[in-house]
N, C-alpha and C positions, 0 to 999 in steps of 0.2 A: 322650784324657786318662785317666790312671789314677785310679781312685777306690777308697777303702776299701769293701769289700763288707760288707753287713749281711745278717742272716738274716730281715729283714722289709722291706717297702717303707717308706722313710723319710718318713712323713707324721706330722703331729702327732696325728691320731686314732689311728694305729697305736701311736705311742710312748706316748700316754696310756693307752690300753686295756692295752697290754703291761705298763706299770708298775703299773696297778691290779691286774692278775692276779698279777704276780710278787711285788710287795712288799706288797700288800693293806693290812693293818692297821698296817704300820710307819709311823711318823711321817715326813712329808715336809717340811712347813713348821712351825716351832716358834717361838712368840713367848713372852714372859714369862707370858702368861695362858692360852694355849691351844695345842693341837696339831691339825694337819690331816693325816690319813693319805693315802696314795696312792690308796686306794679311795675315800675321801671326795672327793678332788680330781677323780677320774674321774667319779663319780656326780653331783656338784654341777655340774660343767661340762657334763655331758650334759643336765641339767635346764635350765640357762641357754641352752645351744645350741638346745634345742627351742623355748624361748620366743623366742629370736632369729628362728628360722625362721617362727614364727607372726606375728611383727611385720614380716616382709618382708626380713630380713637374708639374704643369700645369698652365693654364691661371688663373690669380688671386691669385695664391699662394704667400704668403708674404715671401720674402727672405731677411734676414738681412745679410749684409756684413760688416765685421769689419777689414778692412785693411788700411794701410797707402798708400801713393802714390806708383804706380808701376804696373807691368804687371798683378799681381794677381787681383788687384782691377778692372782693365779694363776687363779682361777675365770673371770674375764673374759677373760683371754688364751687360756686353754685352750678356752673355749666358742666364741669367735670363730674361732680358727684351725682347730679340728677340723672345722668345716663349710665351710672354704674362704674365709671372710672374711679380709681383709688387716688385720692389727692394727698400729696406730701408737701405741706407748707414748710418753706425753708426760712431759717432765721436771717433777718436782715443784719444781724450782728456778726454773721459769718465773715471770715476772711476767705480768699479764693480757695485755699487748700481745704478748708472746712466744708465749703459748698461742694467741692468735688467729692469729698469723703461721704457726705450724706447722699448725694446723687448716686454714687456707686453702690453704697450700702442699700439704698432703697430701690435699686434696679429701675431707676427713672427712665421712661421711654421718651417723654416729651417734657422739656423744661420751658416754662413760660416766664418771661422777664419783662421789666419795663425798659423803655429806651434810656431813661435817666432815673437814678435813685439817689435821693438826698443831694440833688444838684450835680451829680457826676454821671458821666457816660457809662451806663451799666454794661454795655457790650464789651468795653475794655476789661471790666471786672471778670466777665465770663470767659474771655480769652485768656486771662491770667489763671483762671480755675482749670481750664482745659487747653493747654498749650498747643495741642495738635490741631485745634480748630484752624490755626493759621494755614494748615496744609489742605484743608477741606475745599473741594471744588464745587460742592453742591450742598443744599440743605439736608440731603439724606446722609446721615452721619454714621461712620464706623470708626470709633475712637478706641485705641488700645486702653487709654486710661479710664474710659467709661463705656464698657462694651455693650451695655443695653441702651445707651442714649442714642436715639435715632433723630431727634429734632430739637431745635431751640427756636421757640417762637418769641418774637419781640412785639410788645404792644406799642407800636409806633413804627418809625422808619427802620428798615432792615436792609441796608445796602451790602452787607457782608455776604459772601457766597455761602457761608455756613448757616445763615439765618433765614427764617420765614417770618412774615409779618402777620399779625392778627389784630383785629380791631376790637378793643374791649370797651369802647366808648358806649355810654348809655344809649345813644340814639344813632349809632353807626349802622350802615347797610352792609350786606354781605351777599355777593353773587352766589358764592358756594352754598350758603345757608338756604338760599331760595330753592335749591334742588331737593330739600327735605320738607315735606309738608307737615302740618301740625299733627295729623293723625298718626304718622309714622313715628314722630317724636314721642307721642303719648304711648304708642305700642312699645317703644324701647323702655320708657320709664316704667311701664307696668311690669317689666321683667326684672326690675331691681327690687330685691327683697330686704326686709329689716335685718336679716342675718348677714347680708353681704358686707364686705369691707367698705368702709367709707373713707378712712384716712389713716395715715401712719404719721405719728407725731414724734419727731426726733428730739431726744433730750440726752443729756450727758449721762453715761453710765458711771459706775463707781470706779472703773478702770480708765475712764477717759474716752473709751470707744463709743461710737454712736449707739444709742438704744432706741430702736424704732418701736413705738407702742401702737398697736393696732386697735382701732375702734370701728364698730359696725354702725350702719345707719340707725338700727333700732336703739342702740345704747345712747347715741348722740342725741337723737331727736327726743327720745323718752326722757333722758336726764335733763335736757334743756326745758322740757315741759314741766317735769315733776319738781325739779329743784326750784324753778321760778315760782311755782305754786306754793311750795313749802315755805319759801322766803317772802311770800306776799308781793311778788313783783307783778305789776300791772302795766297797761299801755301807757300810763302816765309816768312811769318810772324812767324818765330820760336819764341816760348814763353818759358820762364822759369816759371814754375808753382809753386808758393808758396801759392796759394789759396787752402785751404782744399777741397778735392773732396767730402767730406761728407756734405758740405754746398753748397748752390746754386751757389755762385760765381765761385767756382772751377769746379763744374760739368758742368756748361754752358760755361764759358769763356775759360776753358782749354779743358776738355774732349769733350764737344759738338762741339765747334767751331773748334777744331783740327780735329775732325772726318769729318765734312762736308767741311772744307776748305782744308784739307790735309797738315796742317803744323805740324812741330815737336813740341812735348811737352816735355820739360826737367823737370826732377824731382829728388828728393832725398827721401829716405824712411823717414829720419828725418832731418830737416833743420839744417845745419851747415854752418857758414859763409865761412870758408875756402873751404869746398867741393863745396859749391854753386858757389863761385867765380871761382874755377878751371873749373867747368863744363860750366859756362857762357863764360869764355874766350875761351874755346875750341870750343864751338858751336855757339858763337856770336849771341844770340837771339835779335830780334827786340823789344820784349816786356818782361819786368820783372814784372811778376804778383805777387804782395805781398800786404797784408793789410798795411795801412799807417804806423803803428808803427814798424812792421817788416821791411818794406822798408826803413824807416828812419835809423834804426839801421844798416841795411846792407849797406846803402849808406855811413854812417859814417865809417864802417869797411873798405869798398873799399878805401875810401880816406886815411885811416890810413896806409894801406899796401903800398901805392905808386906804385902799379902795373899798368902796361900800359893797359888801357881799351879803348883806342882810336878806336880799331877795333870792339868794341861791340856797335851796334846801340842803344841798350836799355840802355846803360850807358854813352856813349860818349856825351859830352856837348861842341861842337865846339865853341859856343858863350858864354861860361861861365855858371855859375849856373842858373838854371831856378827858377823863382819865382812861387811857386805852386799856388798862388792865381790868377795868370794871365794865367792859362791854364784851359780848361774846365775839371771839375770833372764829375762824373756820379752818378745817384741816382737810387736805386732799393731796393728790399727786396725779401725774399723768395717767398712770395705770387705772386710777379710779374715776376717770373722766372728771377730774376736778374735785370739788368739795364732797366729802362723804359725811362731814359734820358741819353744822351751821347754826346760826341763831334761830332760824325758823320763825315760829310765832313769837319768840322773845326778842326779835330785832328791836333795837332802841331801848331795851330794858336796862336800867341802872342796876348793876349787880351788887349784892352785898359783899362785904370784904371777904367772906369765906369762900366766895366763888371767883375771887381774883384770878385771872389767867385762864378762865374757861375757854375752851375751844368749841363750845356749843353742844347742841343735841345731835344724836345720830340722825342722818337723813333717812326717813322711812324707806323700807324695802332693801336697805343695805345693812347686812349683819356685821356686828363688831364683836371681837373677843380680845381679851388681854391674856397673853400666855407667857409662860416661862420660855425664853428663847432657846434654852438648851433641852428641856424635857418635853416641851409642847403642852404641858399641863395648864389648864385654866387657872387664873389667879383671882383672888377675891377682890371685890370693889375696894378701891383705895390703895391696892398694891400695884406698884409700878412694874410693867413688863413690856413685851413687844405687842404692838397693835397689829391684828390681822383683820382683813375685811373681805366680804364676799357679797355679791349681789348683781343686779341687772346692769349696773354701769361699769363693772370691771372689764378690763380690756380683753380682747380675743387672744392676746398673747404678745410676745415680742418677735419682731421681724427677724427671720432667719434662725430663730431659736425654737427648740421643741417646747411643748406645753409644760413639761415638768420643770423647765428652767424659769418659767414665769409664775406658775401657780402650783400649789401642792396637790396631792391626790384628791382632795375633797373640794378643790376649786377656791381655796383661800389664797388671797394675796398677802404675803408677808411684807409689811410696809417697811420694816426696819426702824419704825418710830418707837421711841420710849414714851409710854403714856399710862394713864390709869383713869378709871371712871369713879366719880364721886357724885352720888345723888342723881345719876343719870346723865351727868355732864362729863365731857371728855377734857382731860388736862394733858397737854403735850409737854414733854420734858426734854426732848432732844432726839438725836439719832444714835443708834447703836454703832453705826459705822463712823461716827465723828468723835468717839471717845478719845480723850487725850490721857495718856499714862505719864505721870510725872512723879518721880521718886517713889514708885510703887503704888500710887493712888490713881484710880480712874476718875477723870474729871469730865463732866459734860459741858461742852462749850456754852450751851444755852443757859445753864445755871449761872455761869460767870457773867454772861451778857446781861442777864436780868439784874444781878447785883450792881453791875456798872451803870446800867440804865436808870437805876434809882438815884444816881448822883445827878443833881440839877444841871451841872455843866456838860453832861454827856447826852448828846442827841441820839446817837445810835452806836451800839457796841457790837463789834465783830470779833469773835474769838476764834483763833485757829491755832494749830500746833506747829512748832518749828523744832525739828530734831537738832539737838545740840550735842556735839562730840564731847565737849567739856563745859562745865558750868560757867566758865569765864569767857566763853566764845563770844566774839564780836557779833552781835545780832544784826548790825547793819550789813555785814558781809553775808550773814545767813539769809537775810531777806533778798539781797542782791543775787545770790547764787540760786535762790528759788524762783527768780524772775526769768521768764522765757519770753523775749520780745518777738513780736511778729508772727506768732503761731497760735494765737488764741482768739476767741470770739470778740472780746471787747478790750479796749485800752482804757485803763483807769489812771487818773491823775492822783498820785499818792504824794502827799506833802509830808506832814509830820505824823509819825506814829509814836505813841507812848507804849513801851514794851513792859509788860508786867512779868514778874518772876514769882513762881510758886515757892513760898517759904514754909517749910514744915516745922511745926513745933512738936510738942509731945503727943498731940492728938493726931487722928488720921486725916482730918480735913486741912488742906493747904490754905494759907492766907496769901494775899497778893500784894506785892510791893513794886514800886517803880524801879526798873532795872536800868533802862537806857532809852534814849529816843533815837530815831533814825529818820533822816531826811532823804527822800528819794525824789527824783524828777519824774518825767513821764515814763511809765513802765507798764508792761502787760503782765499781770500777776496770775500765774496759773496754779502754783502749788506751794503751800507752806506746810512744812512737816514738823512741828514741835514747839516750845516756849509759848507764850501767850501775848498777843498784842491787841490793841484796840485803837480805832480811829476816833478822834474827837471831832466835834462839829466845827464848821467854819474853815475847813482846810482841804479844799478840793473835793473831788467826787467821792461818793461813799461806796464802799464795797460791802455787800450784805448777803444774808442768807434768805432764801424764799421759804415761807411756810408752805406755799402751794408749789410743789416742785414739778 
């Protein structure tokens, strides 16, 4: 396998120390209230790493971190990984039961949490996730519902008998850390190898069960370096990070690339349009990193304020609005360490109409093939099939699953993406697992979404399936029955949905007509199995699909 070569061994300890030496007093993470430099991130994580060693954390120990964007996340992540512990970033969108499920699935030994998260006492949240904590008499835990969990550390006050306190402040002192000298920490770090596990990123599986994707030090550091060079990222590429750091997009494109390239990463604990715009205008980032639906809402907000953003490279549009279909997108997923195709040297290029919808060029050193999903045969350029990828950035496997359950015998990752290559560019057409069968025809949701998004009044189209027992079924009830409140990661405000019906004429392709509308209050939507519906703009929160899963 060909790999991009670096001039240092790609481990987190080396990357962190290198950034501290190269970029020193330059700001790394910037919030509205404070800045943390590269040197501060290095030194603070050294101190916390020493304290972890004193407390018995070592190579391979599973460390869960449950923080939002900010200094605490960086320091905890850096401290754990530089000494060879395996970090499991936990989603801040989790509800208590989901946190418990991921902690149990990931065999977490130590869970590190903030005292408060989004203004709420996070200790109460953790008690709801692990009810038997109320019976714990000491910080040494033996819980039936989480048998491998031994400790919960609170970054702040820890008055509860089940909790220990740890200081993650940039300039905090630690009596425990003073017991470990610098040479011993360096000796520990030297035993961490590029092939060692770095992190397990949990994402939803196709069955709804947690899917823990394992990545090594080498793949993370190498991909952060190589992808940023391919895309022309430099120290001047200040980025506003609206990509969650507990998912692969944020941890690679923001945390990783910022670390190795030395650029500023701007963030908020909790996204707010006004606060984000204030920070963006002040710091003038080149990149606004947000998922599609969040980015669309934010762009609409910026326009509505009338504020002058001409000095912000990431927002200024000197030649007028950009047609998103005529700039390269990128494609990736958790198992591929984020993007495996990207604009690369063609970033900023205005594409000709024949390349509309391009998902960019293959990232060098990552192999791509388009195959027939049933026979495995390679397909010719321009023929749509399943995309499979192989290379240095592909995951080590899936947690608690055997290798053959994640990769094929030759090391190829079968993405499940429907795609084709044309002229060397990738075109993504949807997911094989998302196909909707209606009256005998297979319909790709993305194809319908693209048609709907061509309508000027449609800001973002989201197409899903709703199984109908009979064609006249009341879709309002179908949506309501598919709604499961209180058991999912996020609560969406769903107001008015326009429901479209597939109407078949003499040809094979369905046409789409308005069937009915459904008005819902606050609901947590987990599963929609059949019919097609789309959310129009200006009606509450948007529910969308991610291209980077």
